[in-house]
N, C-alpha and C positions, 0 to 999 in steps of 0.2 A: 184409579183408571184401570180398566180391564187389560189383560195381556194382549199384546199386539198380534200374536199368532205367528205361524210359520211364514217364511217369505213368499212361498208360492200361493198361500192363502191370501196374504195381504195384497199380492198383485191383482187378484180377482176383486178383492174388496175395494182397491183403489179405483178400478175401472167403474165399479158400481157407484162409488162416492162421487166420482167426477161426473157421471151421467145422472146421478140422482136416483139410482135404482137399488133396491135391496138393502136399504139402510136399516140397521137394527143395532142399537147401541146399548151397552150394559153399564156404563159409568153412572155414578150417582149425580143427580142434578145439583147445580150450584145456585144458591139464592142470588138473583140478579142485583140485589142491593148490597151485597157483601163488599167490604172494603179491605179485608185482611184475610190472611190464610186461616183455614179452619181445619182442625184435625178430626177426621172421622175414622174411627177404628185405628188402623195402622197407616192410613193414607193422609196426605196433606192436600186439602182442597184449596186451590188458589182462587183469588177473586176473578170474576169472569172477564173484566177488562184486561187483566194481565194475561189470561189465557188467549184473548183475542190478539194481543200484541205478539205473543209467542207464535200463534198460528200464522200471523201475517208474515213472519220471518221465514217460514218453511217454504221450500220449493213446492210447486203445485201438486206434484204426485204425492209427496209426503203429507201435505195438508189434507188431501183427499183421504189418505189412509187414516189420519188422525180423526177425521170426521166420522169414520166408520165405528169408532170405539168410544166416542165421547159426545154426549148431548151438547156440551158447551162448545166443542169444536164444530159440531154440526151446525149450531146456530151461527157460529163465526163464519162458516163456509158460505152462508148466504150473502155476506159482504166481504168475501176474501178479496184483497186488494191487487193481487198480482196474477192476472189471467194470461198465462203463457201457453198458447194453444198451437200444437203441431201434431203431426202423425206420431212422432216419438213421444211427446208428453202425454198423448192419449192412449199409449200402449197399443197402437194399431200395427199389426204385422203387415208391412207393405209388400212382402215377398210372397209370391204364389197366388196373388189375388188380381183379378182383372181391374182395370182402371175404374170402370163404372161401379163395381162393387166397393172398391176402396173409397171412392168419392162418396158413395151413399153412406158407408159406415162412418166416415169422417163427419158428414153433415149431421147424421143422427146424434152422434156424441156431442158435437158442439151445440146443437139445439138443446139437448138436455142440460148442458152446463149453463147456457144463457137463460133458459127458462127457470132454472132453480136458483139463479143469482138474483138478488134483490135489485141490482142496478145501483146500489149505494156503496161508496167507499172504494171504488176502483181507482188505483193509482197508476197501474201499469197494465196495458193491454197489448199483446202481441199475437197476431194470427198469421201463421205461415202455412199456406195450403199445399205446398209441394209434397208429393207428386200428384195431388188431386187437382183436377181442372174442371172447367165448365160448371162451376157452382152457381146455382140460380141466384140472380141479383136480389131477390126478395129475402133469401136467407142472410146474405151479407148486410143488407139494409137493417134487418132486425138485430143482428149481432152488434153492429156498430152503434145502433140506437141505444142498446142496453149498456155498452161499454163506455160510450162517450158521456160520462156523468160529470157534474161539477166537482172539481178537485183532481181530475185525472192529470197526470204529469207526463207520462210516456205513452205514445200510441204508435203501433206499427201494424200495417196491413200489407202483407207480402203475398201476392196472388200468382199462381202458376197458370198462365193462359197460353193455350196452343194456337187458337185462331186469331184473326185480326181484330175481332170485336172485344173491347176491354170493358170491364166494370167501371161505371161512372161513379166516382166517389162523391158522396153527398156533402158538398162544401158548406151547405147551410148550417150543418152542425157546428162548424167552427165559428159561426157568427154570434152564437149565444154564449151564455155563461158556461155552457159545457166546454167550449173550446178555449176559453180565456185563460185557463190554468195550464194548458199544455206547454211543456218545456221542450219536448223532443217529438218530432213528427216524421215518420218514415213510411213512405208509400212506394209500392212496387207492383208492376203489372196491371195498372189501372189507368183511367183517363180522368182529366179534370177539365170541365167546361164552364164552370159557373163561379169563378173566383170573385166576381163582382158582388156576390152575396156575402162575402167574408168581410167582417169589420176589423177592428184593431185586435191583433193577436199579440197581446202585450207581454206574455211570458215566454214565448217561443225563442229558444236559443239555438236549437239544432234542427236543420231541415235536410232530409235525405230523400231524393226522388230517383228511383231506378226504373227504367223502362216505363215511364209515365208519359202519356200523351197530353201535352199542355203547350199552348202557344206562348211565345215570348211576351205578348201583351198581358195574358192572364197571369203569368208568373210575375211580371213587373208589378201588377196591381197587388198581388199577395205580398211580395217583398216590401212594398211601400207601407204596408200595414203591420209589418213585423219588425219593429225597430230594435228589439232586443236580440236579434239574431247574432250569433257569434261564429256559426259554422254552417256552410252550405255545401252540399255534395249532390251533383247532378250526373247521372250515368245513363247512357243509352236512351236519353230523352230525344228522340229523333224527329220531333215536330217543332223544336225550337230552332229558329233561324237567326234571330238576333237576341242575344242575352244582355240585358241591361241591369246593372246592380245600382240601385239608387243611393244617393249620398246620405239619406236618412239612417242608413245602417252604420251608425257610428261605432258600434261594438264588433262588427264583423272582422275577424282576423284570419279565417281559413276559408278558402274558396277552391273547390275541386270540380272540374268539368271534364268528364271522361267519356270518350267515344259517342258524342252526340253528332250523328253523321251528317245532319243537314245544317249544322251550325256554321255560320259565316263570320260572325263578329261577336266579340266579348267587349263590352264597354262598362268599366267599373269606375265609380267615383267615390268609393268609400275611403276614408282617410287613414284607417288603422289596420289595413290588410297586411298580414305578415307572412302568410304561406299561400302559394298559388300552385295548383296542379292542373295540367291540361294534356289530354291525349286525344289523338285523332288526326285530322287533316291540318295543314297549315292554314290559319285564318288570321284575320285582323284582330289584334289584341291591344286594348288600351286600358291601362290601370290608373289613369289619371295621374295625380301627383303621388306616385307610389313610393314615397321615401321610406315607408315602414316595411316594405316587402323585403324579407330576409332570406326566404327559401322559395325556390321554384323547381317543380318537377315537370319537364316537358318531354313528351314522347310522341313521335310521329311515325306511324306504320302504314298509313294510307297514301302517302306521297313521299317524294324523295327530298333529300337535302335539308334534313332537320338541323344538322350542325351548322350549315350555312345560314339558315334562318336565325338560329340561336345567337351566333356570334355577331351578326349584322343588326339584329333587332333588340335582343334582350338588354344590352347595356343601356339603351335609351328607355326601355319599358320599366326596368327596375334598377336604377343606378346604384342603390345601396345593397345589392344582393350579397349574401354571405355564403349561401349553400346552393349548389346547382346540380340537379340530376338531369342528364340528357340521354335519350334513347332513340336510335335511328335504325332503319332496316335497309336503307339505300342512299348512298351519296354518289351522285353522278359527277360532281365537281369537287375539287379539293377545298379544304377549309381555308378561306382567304385571310390575309392580314387586314385589319380594319382600324378605323380611328377610334371607335368606341372602346371604353375600358370598363372592366369590372374592378373598380378601385378598392372594394372591400371584400372581394370573394376569397374565402378561406378554404372551401371544400368543393371539389369538382369531381363528378363521377360521370363517365361517358360509356354507354353500352351500345355496341354494334351487334345487332341481333339477327341479321339475315343468315340463312343457311349458306349461301354463296355470296358473301360480301364482295362487291366489285373489285376485281384484281387490279383495276386501273386507279383505285383510290390510293392516294399517297398518305400513309399513316404519319409521316413526318410533318405533314401540314397541320396536325393537331397542335404543333408548337404555337400556332396562332392564338390558341386559348391561353397558353402560358404567357405569351407576350402581352396579352390583354388583361392579365390578372397579376399585377405586381405584388399583391399580398398573399397569393395562394400558398397554402401550407400542405395540403393533401390532394394528390391526383390519383384517381383510379380509372383505368381503362379496361373494359371487359369486352372480349369477343365471345359471345355466349354460345356460338355453335362453330367451334374451330374445325377446319377441314384442310386438305392439301392445298398449298399456295403455289399457283403457277409462277408467281413472282419471287420465288425463294432465292435468297442470296447464295444458297449453295449451288443453284443451277445457273447463276449469273457468271458468264466468263470474265466480267469486269469486277468480280466480287472481292478484289484485293482490299484488305482493311485500310490501306493507305489512301484508297480512292473514295472512301465513304465521305459524304458531304454533310456539313453542318447546316441545318435548315435556317438558323437564325443566329445573330450575334448578341442577342439580349441575354442578360443574366437573370436568374430567378432565385434571388437570394433568400427568400422566405420559404421555399419549397423544402419540406423535410421528409415527407413520406410519399413514395410512389409505388403503386402496385398495378401490374398488368396481368390480367387473367386471360387464358386462351392465347398466351404469347406464342407467336408464330415466327417462321423463318423468313418472312417477307423482308426484302432489303430495306424498305422504308421504315419498317418496325425496328430493325436493328439501328438505323440512323437516328430515329427518335430516341431510343434508349441511350445511345452514346451521347447525343446532345444533352440529355438530362443530366447524365453523370458529369459532363464537362462544365455545364452552365449553372447547375444548382449547387452553389458552394456551401449551403447549409444542409445538404441532403444527409439524412441519418439512415434511412432504410429504403432499399430497393428490392421489391419482390417480383420475380418473374415466374409466373405460374403457367405451366403448359397444359393444365387441365381446364375444366369449365368453371373453376372457382373453388379452391379448397376452403376458402373462408365461408362458403355458403353450402357446404356439404350437410347431409342429413345426420347430424350428430346423434339424434335420439335413436336412430336405427343403424348407425354406423355404416352409412352408405354415401357414395359420392355421386355427383351428376354423371351419368353414363357417357362414355366416349365410343363412337363407332370406329371401324377399322381405319378409315381415312384420317380421323382425328388422332388416333394413336400413332399412325405413321408420321403425321405432321408434328406431333409432340416430340418424337424422336429427332426429327430434323431441327426443330427449334432448340433442342438441347445441344446439338452439334454447333449450331450458330452461336449460342451463348458461349460455349467453350472456345470457339475459334475467334470471335470478334468482340466479346464483351468482357469476359472475366479478367483479362489482362489489363483492362482499362479502368477497373473499379478503384476509386481512391481508397486509401487505407482507412479513412474515417467513415466509410459507408458500409453498412451491414447488408450484404447481398444474400437474398434468400431465393433458392431455386426449388420449385415444387414440380415434381414429375408424377405421371399417372401411377396409381397403385392397383392392386388386384381388385379393389372395390370400385374402380372407375370403368370397368369393361362391361359390355352387354353380356348377359347370360341367358 
């Protein structure tokens, strides 16, 4: 094989190979019927089928470079299996170019790739158009037609659309032999209107739809014909009002529904769902007989009282839950005591993420979750944007430590690890902490972090989540509250960790 050349030369060559231009190879040809290595001069000539396998394992840019210097690799390029197409993989400089020029360059290069590909042997196709927009649908139709060949396993079409009109994905391609082998389907920035044309998609295990216009009825039809599905992820699909997951999906174990703004109901009847994620507004959720659901992530930032919803609804939606992540931006009422129990819950993480979380909210009411979770072992509470608290115990004339109230008489004998990040000087926060120390008789470690979360700092660049001036002032007050009201109450068996802001926590 000829020498590869200097890196800057190969960069130009790779662009030519990808687009099918300027191909001139100097390596000796290999007999197509050879089955073993052959020594020619001082070089070893491998069988062509082995070269094809080697070529298929190369990243697309490297494969294009190899095609510039070898006739065997050039022939292999015609059926290269992994077409990963993006501005970056095509070596397009997106800086300093107008969007129309950038888009035209992108279209030209992709056209060359698809025209020079035989349409055979594609196993993986990924097209990511960002930051190019308004690509003519005729080009997209052609590229998908070439890529969607029998035997394809992974297909991704991610379009960057600025206007309201989205590309209509040709669902008819999924109804033939072309779509029957697909195991992973990812669509973004397009619309789907003809799911009735799709037959049985027997191999599909992973479905990801992001910002896709599709009705609940169309999606239900597609899901009913995709019985091998194991994972479904829907994000920003704002035309779905009612999401129904049919009972035919016996293998489905992960369901994620994120920020679908018009969604009003999720109705699932699958028997083996284990992980469920939902963000957006509070809606009606039914998971059927969800005895296998072990983990739920529930985030509500478009309406208030997500914690109230969680403690009153989730024990009945998923009775065997073991791991629960909750995130809320506004609680107008305190978390109530309820009859429902999380009898198997081991891990609970609650994030309060508003800039100015209501000063009227009683942090000690979070004890309701402890009382409802008799087997809980780990509790994490995060205040993601700490600020000065008007309800600081340091400003309370009745802040005598002997007057602090215990919010509950229940013991939490399985609780071993508690961490509070964004720990503040609010009186109810101090009461919650004292209650945990008194009622969690198996507590091993209590971490009070007055920063935005030392455990989530950017270790790779040695930086922390930044704190503004108000947050730094509150962190100082929180430290005083710990010294005055908490440290003297820590049992000898509990390891108390106090984390304060460092020089890497401040804005610069």
